[in-house]
C-alpha positions in Angstrom: -25.7 24.8 -3.3 -25.7 23.6 0.2 -25.1 20.2 0.9 -25.3 17.8 4.1 -22.5 15.7 5.0 -21.3 13.8 7.9 -16.9 13.9 8.9 -15.7 10.3 9.6 -12.4 8.9 10.2 -11.2 5.1 10.0 -8.2 5.2 12.0 -7.4 9.1 10.9 -7.7 8.2 7.2 -10.9 11.3 6.9 -13.3 11.1 4.8 -16.7 13.4 4.1 -19.8 11.8 3.1 -22.1 12.8 1.2 -25.7 10.9 0.8 -26.4 11.8 -2.7 -30.1 9.8 -2.1 -31.8 12.3 -0.4 -30.4 15.2 -1.5 -29.5 16.0 -4.9 -25.4 16.4 -5.3 -23.5 17.8 -8.2 -20.0 17.7 -8.0 -16.7 18.2 -10.1 -13.2 18.6 -8.8 -13.1 22.2 -8.2 -15.9 21.5 -5.7 -14.4 18.6 -3.9 -11.0 20.2 -3.8 -12.6 23.2 -2.0 -15.2 20.4 0.0 -11.4 18.6 0.8 -9.2 21.9 2.0 -8.4 22.0 5.3 -8.4 25.7 5.6 -11.0 27.0 3.5 -13.1 24.6 3.5 -14.5 20.6 5.1 -11.2 19.3 5.4 -10.5 15.5 4.3 -8.3 12.8 2.9 -11.4 11.8 0.3 -15.0 12.2 -0.2 -17.8 9.9 -0.7 -21.0 10.4 -2.7 -23.4 7.2 -1.8 -25.7 6.9 -4.4 -28.3 4.9 -5.6 -27.0 1.3 -7.5 -27.3 1.2 -11.4 -26.8 -3.1 -10.7 -29.9 -4.5 -9.3 -27.6 -6.9 -7.1 -25.9 -4.8 -4.7 -27.8 -2.4 -2.1 -25.8 1.0 -2.8 -23.2 2.8 -5.2 -20.2 5.3 -4.1 -17.9 7.2 -5.7 -14.4 8.3 -4.1 -12.7 11.5 -4.9 -9.5 12.7 -3.2 -8.4 15.5 -2.2 -6.5 17.1 -5.4 -10.8 16.3 -7.4 -9.6 13.2 -9.1 -11.8 10.3 -9.2 -10.5 6.7 -7.6 -11.6 3.2 -7.6 -11.6 1.8 -4.5 -11.1 2.8 -0.5 -10.5 0.2 2.0 -11.1 3.0 5.2 -13.6 4.6 3.4 -15.3 1.0 2.8 -16.2 0.4 6.5 -17.2 3.8 7.0 -19.7 3.9 4.4 -21.2 0.7 5.9 -21.8 2.7 9.6 -22.6 5.7 7.6 -25.5 4.2 5.3 -26.9 2.5 8.9 -26.6 5.8 11.2 -28.8 7.5 7.9 -31.2 4.9 8.2 -30.5 4.2 4.3 -30.5 0.7 5.4 -30.8 -1.8 8.2 -28.9 -4.7 6.5 -25.9 -5.6 8.9 -24.1 -7.7 5.7 -24.0 -4.6 2.9 -23.0 -5.0 -0.7 -21.7 -1.9 -2.5 -21.1 -1.2 -6.2 -17.7 0.8 -6.7 -15.6 1.9 -9.9 -13.8 -1.1 -9.0 -16.3 -4.0 -8.9 -18.6 -5.5 -5.7 -17.7 -4.7 -2.0 -19.0 -6.8 0.6 -19.4 -5.1 3.9 -20.1 -6.6 7.4 -20.8 -4.7 10.4 -19.7 -6.6 13.1 -19.7 -5.7 17.1 -19.2 -2.2 18.5 -17.6 0.4 15.5 -15.8 -2.8 13.5 -16.4 -3.4 9.9 -14.9 -6.2 7.8 -14.5 -5.6 4.5 -14.3 -8.0 1.9 -11.8 -6.5 -1.4 -12.1 -9.4 -2.9 -8.8 -10.9 -5.2 -5.4 -9.1 -5.0 -4.9 -8.4 -8.7 -1.6 -9.0 -10.1 -0.7 -9.0 -13.3 1.2 -5.9 -14.2 -1.4 -5.0 -16.9 -4.0 -5.1 -14.7 -2.7 -2.9 -12.2 -1.7 -2.0 -14.7 2.7 -1.5 -14.2 4.7 -1.8 -17.3 6.8 -5.1 -16.5 7.9 -7.9 -18.8 6.4 -10.2 -16.5 4.3 -11.2 -13.0 6.4 -11.8 -10.4 6.0 -11.7 -6.5 8.3 -8.4 -7.1 9.9 -5.8 -9.4 13.2 -3.8 -9.5 12.4 -0.4 -10.1 14.4 2.8 -11.0 14.2 6.4 -8.9 16.7 8.8 -9.5 19.4 6.6 -10.4 18.9 4.4 -7.5 17.8 0.4 -7.5 14.3 0.0 -5.6 13.1 -3.3 -5.1 8.7 -3.1 -4.9 6.0 -5.5 -4.7 2.7 -4.1 -7.4 -0.4 -5.2 -6.5 -4.2 -3.8 -7.0 -6.7 -3.8 -4.4 -8.9 -2.3 -6.9 -6.8 0.5 -7.4 -2.5 0.4 -7.6 0.1 -0.3 -5.3 3.2 -0.3 -4.7 4.8 -1.6 -1.7 8.6 -1.1 -0.6 10.4 -3.2 2.7 12.1 -0.4 4.9 14.3 -1.2 7.9 11.9 1.2 9.9 8.6 3.4 8.9 10.1 6.2 11.4 12.3 6.7 9.2 11.2 5.6 5.8 11.7 8.5 2.8 7.8 9.2 2.6 7.6 12.5 1.9 10.6 12.4 -0.9 10.4 8.8 -2.4 6.6 8.5 -2.4 5.6 11.2 -4.7 8.2 10.0 -7.2 7.1 6.2 -7.0 3.3 7.8 -7.5 4.3 9.4 -10.8 6.8 6.6 -12.0 6.3 6.6 -16.1 6.1 2.8 -15.0 2.6 3.3 -13.4 0.3 4.7 -15.9 -2.3 5.8 -14.0 0.1 6.7 -10.8 -0.1 4.3 -8.1 -0.5 4.6 -3.9 3.4 4.0 -2.4 3.2 1.7 0.6 6.5 1.8 3.4 6.3 -1.6 5.2 8.4 -2.8 8.3 8.8 -6.7 8.7 8.2 -6.6 13.1 6.8 -10.4 12.9 5.5 -13.2 10.5 2.2 -11.5 12.1 3.0 -7.7 12.5 3.5 -4.9 10.1 4.5 -1.3 10.4 3.2 0.9 7.4 3.1 4.1 6.3 1.5 5.0 2.9 1.8 7.8 0.5 -1.8 7.5 -1.3 -2.4 9.5 -4.7 -3.5 12.7 -4.8 -3.4 13.0 -1.1 -0.3 12.6 0.4 0.7 10.2 3.5 -2.6 9.7 4.9 -2.4 8.6 8.8 -4.4 5.4 7.6 -4.8 3.4 4.1 -7.2 0.3 3.7 -6.2 -0.9 0.5 -2.5 -0.2 1.5 -2.6 -2.7 4.2 -4.2 -5.4 2.6 -1.9 -4.8 -0.7 1.4 -4.7 2.0 0.1 -7.7 3.5 -0.3 -9.9 -0.1 3.4 -8.3 -1.0 5.0 -9.5 2.2 2.7 -13.0 1.7 4.1 -13.3 -1.9 7.6 -12.7 -0.4 6.8 -15.8 2.0 7.4 -13.0 5.1 3.8 -13.2 6.7 1.3 -15.2 7.6 -2.1 -15.5 6.6 -4.1 -12.7 9.3 -1.1 -9.7 9.9 -1.7 -6.9 12.3 -0.9 -4.0 10.7 0.1 -0.9 12.1 -0.5 2.3 10.6 0.5 6.1 12.1 -3.9 6.5 13.2 -4.2 3.5 14.0 -4.4 -0.8 13.5 -6.1 -2.7 10.8 -6.5 -6.9 10.8 -5.6 -8.3 7.3 -6.5 -12.0 6.7 -5.6 -13.5 2.9 -5.4 -17.6 2.8 -3.3 -16.8 -0.6 -4.4 -17.2 -4.4 -7.7 -17.8 -5.1 -8.8 -16.2 -1.6 -10.0 -12.7 -1.0 -8.3 -10.1 0.8 -10.5 -9.3 4.2 -9.8 -6.4 6.1 -11.1 -5.5 9.4 -11.2 -2.3 11.6 -12.8 0.4 13.4 -14.8 3.6 12.2 -16.0 6.8 13.7 -18.3 9.6 13.6 -16.6 13.7 13.8 -19.5 15.7 13.4 -22.6 16.4 10.9 -23.1 19.9 9.7 -23.6 21.8 5.7 -21.6 23.3 3.2 -21.9 25.8 1.2 -20.5 25.5 -2.2 
């Protein structure tokens, strides 16, 4: 099977975008791993598949696969890339696009230049819905790892996130602590792990260990989760610049009962075909 694809990134978080509307696509976990391999494949953090919707009220459906072949619920940077991908492939001419994902419906708004704003919906804070094993909902929780207790926020943005506040992201233990929290038994579906440095009430630095991918240059849902976690602890204002290794996003959250809005750029890297 030979597939046409586009390689894109959102501030360094990179994707192989595959149009399954104009071509037949049959992927399994093994094929996703081959495509994602940075030495023997195209190379990416995630593979995104564009499909016809099953919901008549939306424009498209998309599916998201991590580099390890596992399917996940949501991806903020991928959603922004998706919006520009379907417009550039002339699958739509709309500037406001409704998309069906495994975690619900997203509204994508293409603004000036390469900027896309994503309405990520309301954050999920109830532990059983994240899912996270905790006796009751709180603004933050103790989590014991290797005998040491860490103070974390727990948020779902369609996918689960644990957020730790650190003095500096430069020396945060992302590589060592990230995988241990990802596989912690209190997170039955595993978890993405954000390491957040609060610079001011309107700016944070963030590094994210993603489920099934390891540390990435950027994570859109991770940026949203970090701002929500910081707001719940009254560390941040409603509009925050989130600096990630690959670039910056703007995240807005007015508080409970309101959606999280994320704005940032996308970029094309190249188009090609891959035989799998």
